[in-house]
C-alpha positions as CSV (number, residue, x, y, z in Angstrom):
1,M,59.4,14.8,77.1
2,A,57.7,11.6,78.2
3,L,56.1,13.3,81.0
4,V,54.9,16.1,78.9
5,F,53.5,13.6,76.3
6,D,51.6,11.8,79.0
7,I,50.2,14.9,80.5
8,G,49.1,15.9,77.0
9,I,47.4,12.6,76.4
10,V,45.5,12.8,79.8
11,S,44.4,16.3,79.1
12,L,43.3,15.5,75.7
13,L,41.3,12.4,77.1
14,I,39.5,14.6,79.7
15,A,38.7,17.4,77.2
16,I,37.4,15.1,74.5
17,G,35.4,13.1,77.1
18,A,33.7,16.4,78.3
19,W,33.1,17.4,74.6
20,M,31.5,14.0,74.0
21,I,29.2,14.4,77.0
22,M,28.2,17.9,76.0
23,A,27.6,17.2,72.3
24,R,24.0,17.8,71.4
25,D,24.1,15.8,68.1
26,T,24.3,12.0,68.5
27,L,26.2,11.4,65.3
28,V,28.8,14.0,66.5
29,A,29.1,12.3,69.8
30,V,29.7,8.9,68.3
31,I,32.4,10.4,66.2
32,I,34.1,12.0,69.2
33,F,33.8,8.5,70.9
34,V,35.8,6.9,68.2
35,V,38.5,9.6,68.6
36,Y,38.4,9.0,72.3
37,G,39.0,5.2,71.9
38,L,41.9,5.8,69.7
39,L,43.5,8.2,72.3
40,M,42.9,5.5,74.9
41,S,44.8,3.0,72.8
42,I,47.9,5.4,73.0
43,A,47.3,5.7,76.8
44,W,47.4,1.9,77.2
45,V,50.5,1.7,75.0
46,R,52.1,4.2,77.3
47,L,51.3,1.8,80.3
48,S,53.0,-1.1,78.4
49,A,49.6,-2.8,77.8
50,V,50.0,-3.3,74.1
51,D,47.4,-6.2,73.9
52,V,44.8,-4.0,75.7
53,A,45.7,-1.1,73.4
54,L,45.0,-3.3,70.3
55,T,41.7,-4.5,71.7
56,E,40.6,-0.9,72.6
57,A,41.4,0.3,69.1
58,A,39.8,-2.6,67.4
59,I,36.8,-3.4,69.6
60,G,36.1,-0.2,71.8
61,S,36.8,2.3,68.8
62,G,36.3,0.2,65.6
63,I,33.4,-2.3,66.0
64,T,31.7,-0.3,68.8
65,G,32.0,2.7,66.8
66,M,30.3,1.0,63.9
67,L,27.3,-0.1,66.0
68,L,26.8,3.3,67.6
69,L,27.0,4.9,64.1
70,S,24.3,2.6,63.1
71,A,22.2,3.4,66.1
72,A,22.7,7.1,65.8
73,A,21.7,7.1,62.1
74,R,18.5,5.1,63.0
75,L,17.6,7.5,65.6
76,R,18.4,10.6,63.7
77,Q,14.8,10.9,62.3
78,T,13.2,10.8,65.8
79,E,16.0,12.5,67.7
80,G,14.5,15.9,67.5
81,A,11.2,14.8,68.7
82,G,12.5,13.0,71.8
83,A,12.3,14.7,75.3
84,R,15.6,16.0,76.7
85,P,16.6,14.7,80.3
86,S,15.8,17.4,82.9
87,F,18.3,19.3,84.7
88,P,18.0,17.2,88.0
89,V,18.5,14.0,86.1
90,C,21.7,15.4,84.4
91,V,23.0,16.5,87.8
92,A,22.2,13.1,89.3
93,A,23.9,11.3,86.3
94,G,27.0,13.6,86.7
95,S,27.1,13.1,90.4
96,L,27.0,9.3,89.9
97,C,29.8,9.5,87.4
98,A,31.9,11.7,89.6
99,L,31.4,9.1,92.5
100,I,32.5,6.3,90.3
101,S,35.6,8.1,89.1
102,A,36.5,8.9,92.7
103,G,36.2,5.4,93.6
104,L,38.4,4.2,90.6
105,A,40.9,6.8,91.5
106,G,41.1,5.6,95.1
107,V,41.6,2.0,94.0
108,V,44.5,3.1,91.6
109,L,46.2,5.6,94.0
110,L,45.8,3.5,97.0
111,P,46.7,0.0,96.0
112,A,47.2,-2.9,98.3
113,D,50.8,-3.4,99.8
114,V,51.3,-6.6,97.9
115,A,49.0,-7.4,95.1
116,P,48.3,-11.2,94.8
117,T,49.4,-12.6,91.4
118,L,50.0,-15.9,89.6
119,A,52.1,-14.4,86.9
120,P,55.3,-16.0,88.1
121,L,53.7,-19.6,87.9
122,A,52.2,-18.7,84.6
123,V,55.5,-17.6,83.1
124,A,57.5,-20.5,84.6
125,N,55.2,-23.0,82.6
126,L,54.7,-21.0,79.5
127,A,57.6,-22.9,77.6
128,D,55.4,-25.9,77.7
129,T,53.0,-24.3,75.3
130,G,55.7,-23.2,72.8
131,L,54.2,-19.7,73.0
132,E,56.2,-16.5,73.8
133,N,53.2,-14.1,74.3
134,P,52.1,-14.7,77.9
135,V,48.7,-13.2,77.1
136,A,48.1,-16.1,74.4
137,G,49.5,-18.7,76.9
138,V,46.8,-17.6,79.5
139,L,44.0,-17.6,76.8
140,F,44.6,-20.8,75.2
141,A,46.3,-22.9,77.9
142,Y,45.4,-21.8,81.4
143,R,41.9,-20.4,80.4
144,A,41.2,-22.3,77.3
145,L,37.5,-23.1,78.4
146,D,36.9,-19.4,79.1
147,T,38.2,-18.4,75.6
148,L,36.1,-21.1,73.9
149,L,33.0,-20.0,75.9
150,E,33.6,-16.4,74.8
151,K,33.5,-17.4,71.1
152,V,30.3,-19.3,71.7
153,V,28.7,-16.1,73.4
154,L,29.5,-14.2,70.3
155,L,27.5,-16.7,68.2
156,L,24.6,-16.4,70.8
157,A,24.6,-12.7,70.4
158,L,24.5,-12.9,66.6
159,L,21.4,-15.2,66.9
160,G,19.9,-12.6,69.2
161,V,20.5,-9.9,66.7
162,W,19.0,-12.0,63.8
163,S,15.8,-12.8,65.9
164,L,15.1,-9.1,65.8
165,G,14.4,-9.4,62.1
166,S,10.8,-9.9,61.0
167,D,9.5,-13.3,59.9
168,R,9.2,-12.2,56.3
169,A,12.8,-11.2,56.1
170,W,14.1,-14.3,57.8
171,G,16.8,-15.9,55.7
172,G,17.4,-12.6,53.8
173,A,20.3,-10.2,54.3
174,P,21.0,-7.0,56.3
175,A,20.1,-3.8,54.5
176,L,22.8,-1.6,56.0
177,G,20.4,1.1,55.1
178,A,20.9,2.9,58.3
179,Y,24.5,4.0,57.6
180,V,25.6,7.1,55.6
181,P,24.7,6.7,51.9
182,P,27.8,5.6,49.9
183,N,29.8,8.3,48.1
184,D,32.9,8.4,45.9
185,I,35.4,8.6,48.8
186,L,33.8,5.8,50.7
187,V,34.0,3.6,47.6
188,F,37.5,4.5,47.0
189,F,38.5,3.5,50.6
190,A,36.6,0.3,50.2
191,Q,38.6,-0.6,47.1
192,V,42.0,0.3,48.5
193,L,42.0,-0.5,52.2
194,P,40.8,-4.2,52.2
195,P,43.9,-5.8,50.8
196,I,46.0,-3.9,53.2
197,G,43.7,-4.7,56.1
198,I,43.6,-8.5,55.2
199,V,47.4,-8.7,55.3
200,F,47.4,-6.7,58.5
201,A,44.9,-9.0,60.0
202,A,46.9,-12.1,59.0
203,Y,50.0,-10.7,60.5
204,M,48.1,-9.8,63.7
205,T,46.7,-13.3,64.0
206,W,50.0,-15.0,63.2
207,T,52.2,-12.9,65.6
208,G,49.9,-13.4,68.6
209,A,51.7,-16.5,69.5
210,S,54.9,-14.6,70.2
211,H,53.9,-10.9,70.4
212,P,50.9,-8.7,71.2
213,G,48.1,-9.7,68.7
214,G,45.9,-12.7,68.2
215,A,42.8,-14.1,66.8
216,F,40.4,-11.4,68.4
217,Q,42.4,-8.4,67.0
218,G,43.0,-10.0,63.6
219,G,39.3,-11.0,63.4
220,T,38.1,-7.5,64.3
221,V,40.3,-6.0,61.5
222,L,38.7,-8.4,59.1
223,A,35.3,-7.4,60.3
224,V,36.0,-3.7,59.8
225,M,37.2,-4.3,56.3
226,W,34.1,-6.3,55.4
227,L,31.8,-3.8,56.8
228,L,33.5,-1.0,54.8
229,V,33.1,-3.0,51.7
230,M,29.3,-3.5,52.5
231,M,28.7,0.1,53.5
232,A,30.2,1.5,50.4
233,G,28.1,-0.8,48.2
234,V,31.1,-2.6,46.7
235,A,29.6,-5.9,47.7
236,R,26.2,-6.7,49.1
237,A,25.7,-8.1,52.6
238,P,25.2,-11.8,52.4
239,P,22.0,-13.6,53.3
240,I,21.9,-15.3,56.7
241,S,20.8,-18.5,55.1
242,S,24.1,-18.7,53.2
243,T,25.6,-22.1,53.9
244,K,29.2,-20.6,53.5
245,V,28.5,-17.9,56.1
246,R,27.2,-20.4,58.5
247,W,30.2,-22.6,58.2
248,L,32.5,-19.6,58.7
249,L,30.7,-18.6,61.8
250,V,31.1,-22.0,63.5
251,A,34.5,-22.9,62.1
252,G,36.6,-21.4,64.8
253,P,34.7,-22.7,67.9
254,A,34.1,-26.1,66.1
255,L,37.8,-26.6,65.5
256,F,38.6,-25.3,69.1
257,L,36.2,-27.9,70.6
258,A,37.6,-30.7,68.3
259,V,41.0,-30.0,69.5
260,G,39.8,-29.9,73.1
261,F,38.2,-33.5,72.8
262,L,41.3,-34.6,71.0
263,G,43.2,-33.8,74.3
264,F,41.6,-36.9,75.8
265,V,43.6,-39.0,73.3
266,I,46.9,-37.3,72.7
267,A,47.3,-35.3,76.0
268,A,46.2,-35.2,79.6
269,G,42.5,-34.3,79.1
270,F,40.0,-31.9,77.7
271,L,41.6,-28.8,76.1
272,A,45.0,-30.1,76.9
273,Y,47.9,-29.9,74.3
274,P,50.7,-32.4,73.6
275,V,54.1,-30.5,74.5
276,D,55.5,-31.2,70.9
277,Y,52.5,-29.9,69.0
278,A,51.0,-27.3,71.4
279,K,52.1,-24.1,69.5
280,A,50.9,-25.6,66.0
281,L,47.6,-26.5,67.4
282,I,47.0,-23.1,69.1
283,V,48.1,-21.3,66.0
284,L,45.8,-23.4,63.9
285,I,42.8,-22.6,66.3
286,E,43.7,-18.8,66.2
287,I,43.6,-18.8,62.4
288,A,40.0,-20.4,62.4
289,L,38.9,-18.2,65.3
290,A,40.0,-15.1,63.5
291,L,37.9,-16.0,60.4
292,S,34.8,-16.8,62.6
293,I,35.4,-13.7,64.8
294,G,35.5,-11.5,61.7
295,V,32.4,-12.9,60.2
296,T,30.5,-12.9,63.4
297,L,31.5,-9.2,64.3
298,A,30.8,-7.9,60.8
299,L,27.4,-9.5,60.9
300,L,26.6,-8.2,64.4
301,A,27.3,-4.6,63.2
302,A,25.3,-5.1,59.9
303,G,22.2,-5.9,62.0
304,P,19.1,-8.3,61.6
305,P,17.9,-9.3,58.0
306,E,15.7,-6.6,56.5
307,R,15.5,-7.4,52.9
308,T,14.2,-10.6,51.4
309,L,16.1,-12.7,48.9
310,Q,15.3,-12.0,45.2
311,P,13.5,-15.0,43.5
C-alpha cells in the first residue's frame, strides 16, 4: 500500500506540474502551483524530511503563493495584450528543463559510494545545547551566524520592497488592492481561522526545540493569518511608519544579536551559549524570531506603501 501511495503522489506531481505549465491563465497557474506545493509537502513527509515538508507548505506554497497571487492579479489587466512566447522559445525552455531534470535524476540515482557527512559529530554534541531536534541544533548552535544573517536578509528584502513605493506614499500603508475583492466567505475565514492559526504557530515555535518545527514555520503561519485578515478587510494594513511595526520587525534579530554578544561574557565567545541555559536562550530567541518573521513576511507579501495616511 505504501508503494501504491508513493506512485500515486509522484503521478499526481507530474500531472499537476504539466497542467501548471500548460495553463493559459496566470491566476489558474498560481492556484495549481499552491496545490503542487502541498503535494510536495506530502512527498517530503514520505521521505522522512518533516522539517522540509513544513517549510515547503509554509513558504513554498503559502507565502510564495500569496506573492504570486498578487503578481497575477496585478498583471491580469495587461495579460491579454502581452505577446506569447514563440514556439522555438517554448521548445528551448522545455529542452532546458528536461536537461536539468535529467541531471538531477542522475545525481539522485547515481550517488557517491560514501557520502561525506558531519551528522555523527553534530548528534554527539547535541546534548550540550539541550535541544532534541537536530535541525534546531544545527541552525542555532553550529550555524548560528548563518541563521542570524538570514533574518537580516529578510529585513533588507522588505526595505527593497518598500523602496518601490512612491515618495508621496512613503510612510503610508500597503493598499492590498491587487488581491481578489473581499467577499462574505473570505471575511468568515478571516474571523474564524486566525485564533486557530495563532495557537498552531505558537505550538510550532515551541515544539521546534524537540520536534520538527521552529521559528520560521511558526512565523510563516502568523504571516498567512495576518495577510488573510488584511485581505478580507477585517483589519487595515498598518503604515510602515508605525513604531510598533518597526519594533516587531527588529525584535528577533536584535535579541539574537544581543544573546550573541552576551556569549563573550557568559560563554566561550560570540553566539555561544552556557550549557545550563542554552535551551532556554534558544527558545527565547525563537519566540522573538517567530514574531519578527511573521511581520516581515506579511509586509513583504503586502507590497510597498500605496496609500497615504489620512490627516
